[in-house]
N, C-alpha and C positions, 0 to 999 in steps of 0.2 A: 389460446391462451387462459389462463383461469388466476382470479386474484381477491381476494378479499376485497382489494381497495380501491370503492367506487369511483374516485376522483382518475386515479393512475390510469385505470380503465376508460375513462370519458377523452386522458388524455390519449391513451395510446388510436385510439378509435379516431383522432385527427389528426396519428405523425406525430404527436409532441412529445419529446422525452423529459421527464425533469433532472436529471444529472448530465453530467461531462461524461461524455465515452468517444473519442475520434471516429468515423466511419457507421457509428450506430445510429444518428438520426437516418441515414440515408440508407444504410439494409433496409432500418423501418418502410420508407419511403416506398423502395421496392417493392418489398414482401407487399402491405397494401395494396399497390398499384395493379400488382399481378393475382390478385384475389386469394394471396396462400397464407396470410393469417388473420386470425382472427381474434376477437379479446373478448371474454365475460367472467361474472363473477359466480356464474351460475355454477354448481356442480355437475347437474343430469345435463347442461346443455353441453357442459367443455369436453366433460364424459362421454357421451355419446357416441356411440361406433370408433374409440377410440383404441388401435393397438397397441401403441403403447404411451405411459404417462410417465414424465418427465420432471419428477417434484425435486424444485429450486427455492427451498425456503432457506432465512436464516435459523441459523443456530450462536446464538450471540454467548457469549460467556457469563457464568456465575460468578457469585460472589467466591464461591470457591477454586475456582480454577477449569472447571466443567464445562462441555459444551450444552446450552440449555435447547432440549428435542422436545421443548412442547409443541411447534411449529408442524415440528415434524410429522408429527405422532396424531397432530391432527389433519394434516390434508392425508394420511395413512388412512383414518377414521373416516374421511369425508368419502374416498374411493373405495374403498370396502361398503358403505352403505350404497353410492354410486352407478356401480359395474355392476353389467349382467353377464350372464356368459354369453362366446367365449369371455373369460377373462386376460385384462389389455397385460404386456410386462410392467410395470414397476423399476423406473430406471433412477435411481437415487443418486442427484450431483451434491446435492446438500454436506456440508463438512460435520459428522457427527462425530460424538462418544463410538471409541473402539468396538463396535462385537452393534452396533443398531442391528445393521442388516440380519444379522440371526434371532434377535428378536423379534423386530416387525414381521418375519418371513410367519414367525410362531403364529400371528396371531389371525394368517392369514390358512392360516396348517389344515386341510381339506378341501378348500375353496379354489385350488385351484391356481392361484396366482404364484406369479415368479418374482421375485424383488432383487434385482439385479444392482450392485453398488456402482455406478460409476463417477469417478469423485471428477469438480473439475481443477484447472491446474492454469488458469485465466488469470493474465497479470492485468490491473487496473490499469486504464490509462494505454491499451494494447489488445483489447479484449477479442476484437473482431481479426484480427491480424491470426493473436494464437489460435483461436476461434476455425479459423479456416488451412493453419498451418501447426497443429499440434508435433509437440515433440515426442507423443506418446500418446496415445488411447488405454486404459486403466479399464479394465472390465474386473465385477467379482463375483461370480456368481458361485451355486450348489446346483443350478439346472443346466447342463452342456447347453440345450438347444435353446436357452433364453436366453445363456449367456450369448452366443453365435450369432444371435437375431439382431442382440443390440451392437454388437460388432458392426455387424452389415451395416447397419446405421449411418455408420464412420466413412466407407469401403469409400468413396469418391477425395476423402480428403488422403488415402496412401500413406495413411502416419502406421508405424508401429504398434501391435495392439499386445498389450497383456494382460493372460487369460488369468486368473487366480481365483480365488473366494473372498466372499464380502469383508471379512476380518482385514485381510492383506490389503486389499484397496483401499480401505478407510484410512487403515493406518499409515499405506501410505503419502498419503496427501500430509497428515502431518509430518510425514518425517522427513518431507520433499520441504515445507516452509521451516520445519527449524533448522532444517542445515542452513539454508539458506539465511537465514538470522544469522545463524552460528557466522555463517562465514562474514554477518557484517558485524558483527563483533568482535572477530579475530582480526580485521584492517583496523579496525578503530584503536585496539589493542597493541596491534603491531603499530601503529601511528604514536600510542605517547612512547613506548620504548625508543624509539627511533629518534621522539623527542627530546629526552633522553642523551642520548651518545651520537648526538650529529646526524640522525642516516637520511637519508633524501626520500622521505615516503613514498611519494610518486615513481624514486626508481626500483623501490621495495616491492612495488607492488606489480607494479609491471614485469621484471624477473619472475615472479608468480607468476604471471598472468599465463605468458607464456610455457609455462611446463601445464600440458596437456591433462593431468595426472589432478590440477586445482582449476583451472580456466580463469577467466578476467570478470565473472559476474558476480554481482554483489563483496565485491574486492578491493574499492578506494571507501577509501577514509572518509566520517563524515556526522553528520549529526545522526544516525542511526537509521532504523526502521520502525516503520507506523505502519498504519494503512486497518484493515479490520482483518487481513489473514494470519500474517506474521507474528506478531501479538499474541491472539487469540488461540490459533495452534501452539506457539510456542508453550501458552499456560500450559496449554492439555495436555502436548506430550511430558511437561513436568510433570501435570499431575499424577499420570500412569508411569510415568519415572518412579514418585514418590511410592504410589501403591505397590509397587510390586520388584523396584530394587534399592538399591542403595546409591543409584546414579544419578537422582536428583542435582546434584551441587551441579552438574554442567550445565544445564536449562537454566538456573538459576542465574549464574554465572551470565553467561550469554545476557538475558533480561535487566541484571544490574548494571554492567557494561553499558550497554544499548543507553538506558536512565541515563546515567552519568556524563556523557555526551554532551547533555546541554548542560549540565554545571561548569563542566569544561568552558565553556564559554563563558559564563557566568563572572568563573576567576576570571577568569580572562580580563573581564570589563574593569572589575574590583584591582585590579593588577594595575590597569592603564590609569584607569581614572578616581580610584579611590573610589568615593562614594558615588552608585551608579543612582541616586535619588535625583530627581532633576534633568539629569541626562537628556539628551532628544535623540530616539534612538531606530533605526530607518528596518524594519525586515522587510526584504524581500521574497515573498512566497508564505501561505498557509497551508497548503495542501502537504499531504504526507511525501508526494511526490510529482514530477511533473504530471501534464495533458490527465488530469484527475481533479475533478474540486472536491475531493472527498477527504475529512478534518479529521476523520479520526484515527484516535491515538496517533495524530500529526506532530513530528520532535519542532516544526516548525512552530504549529499553534502555541506548545507547550511554553517554550521559549519567550516568543514574544507574550505570553501571559506571568509568567515566571518575572519580567522584565517587568510589564506593569504593576505584579505586587509588589515588589520593588522600588516604586515612587518613578518610574521610568517615565520619559514622553514618549512613548511608543509609538510610530505611527508603520503600516500596515500596507502592503501592496500585494496582491493576485490576479491572474488576467482574469483567472476565472470564480472564484469562491468566494465576493465580494456580499453578493445576500446573503450566503448560510454564515460568513463573517457577523453581520449586524445583529443574526439572531441567537449566534453561540459566544460569541465576545463583544459582546456590547459598547466594553471601557478601551476596546482599541478604538485609536485613529484610526481610519482605512480612506489613503492616498488613489486617486484615480489611472496615476501612471507612477512609471519607477523615477522617473527624477522629481517626481513632485513627493515622493515619499521621501526623499535624500535630502530634500531641500531642507539645510540648517540643520542635519544632524550632526554629531559628533561622531557616531561610530554606525556605515552599513554591514549588514549581515544579510549574506543571501543566506536563505532558507532552504527554497527547494529547486531543482536545476530546472527550474523552464528554460527553454531554448532563448523565450527574450530576453534574459536576465544574461547569457553569454553574450548577445547582442552587443549590450549598452556599452555607448561612450562613457569608458574609466576618466577618460581628463573631464568629460563633461561632466559626470558623477562628479568629479574632486570640486570642480569650481563649485557645483553646488552647494557642496558640505559646506560646513562650522571646520569641521575634527577632518585630520587624515587617517582616520583608520578604520581598512576595509577589512571584514571579516570572511572569510571566504566558504561559508559551514557545507559546502558542493564539491568545491574543487574545480570552479569553470574558469579561475582567471589562472596566470602562472606566475612570479614575484615580479620579472622584468616590467611585463606589461603593467602591472600596477606601480612600478617603482617607476616606468616612463608617464605616467601620469599623475604622479606626486603623492601616491599613496602610502602611505604602513601596513601591510599586508600580513594578515593568517589564516593560514591554513590547516585542517587537521594532516595532513602531509607535511610540512613546511618544521623547521626546528626552531618555535614561538615566533612572536610576530620578528616580519623582517620592514626595520626601519628602513624609508626610503633617504638615499644622503643624500645631506642639507643641499647638494646641486641642481638637486631634479626637482624639488618640490615647489609646486605652483601655486599660489593665491588662492585664497579661496573669495567667491563672490557677494559679498554681503546679500542675505534675504531679505 
């Protein structure tokens, strides 16, 4: 492995990883123990005798909504400079502007270097599982021999292989994430309609999920999507649609619905309390989803910061992201446990679907809180269990706040 960050190279050589990904530390430890993986900051050393070079660099979104390919071009430039005959096959794993593979291939024209597009479809929080059990392998190449050589590397995984051209492979990654984002926003729009007409959102989602043409994934109403992939790729495909078609409105609407989900929570608290200023709000979860410490584009973190800007007293607890929170959101109070976060709270918001939160004793939560409102932003609980604990309950799948019947309410414990 080659990386330009010397600090990270040193950590990896010691078997240490600077981010949270289940199963990855153990995988790294096995690779080091078996001497099957080494790390360097030197292109000449790392590229020596390489038959394949996988390029896995970031491509952040620019202010115009396009993908920044400057890191990619830098990597390709170094590969060109420090490889000799026989040239390796270059395998691009990075999410790139559509057409990048062909553009880069022209840079190596006449040098017997083949560039293959091989987009990754790993989900944060389950990347190791997804790598070893992929739903498909997409290979985009204009050279049949190079494409088949890359496909052969994945043969032990026994996954379906899609052979296509580089443009199609690159576009397939954007299309996949745009579709997942659309499903999330579709479910959230359905929840709004259901709230108005009195339909049970969970029942609607279950009915839809059993249709094999639709499926259950990304169909649960909630705070919306975030992270480094779905928002970025949605913006990229919207930019393409705006450039080449008159259909960009679809993708713009998906993003707009997603942003509006956290505003629904703010409106709910205004309706419940009037002024939010001075109210103590517990936010459980800060990462954009469970099993990662990634705070990028996190709806949970954005909501917590928005409430803090409205002068609420916001206390956040996240099982793994506290160190990053102290850096990116120093104005927020950070608790060491879920029950510590909810102590004295007027409202508790479950903002990330960590399994730890699903196992919370709701009665203990109610006793610790000053108020009784539970906003379940990820659908971890049901109305009946919340009411048995003496909590008023809201989720995006229910029709408004379900107040706990008076006879079931429990007294709060003074903090």
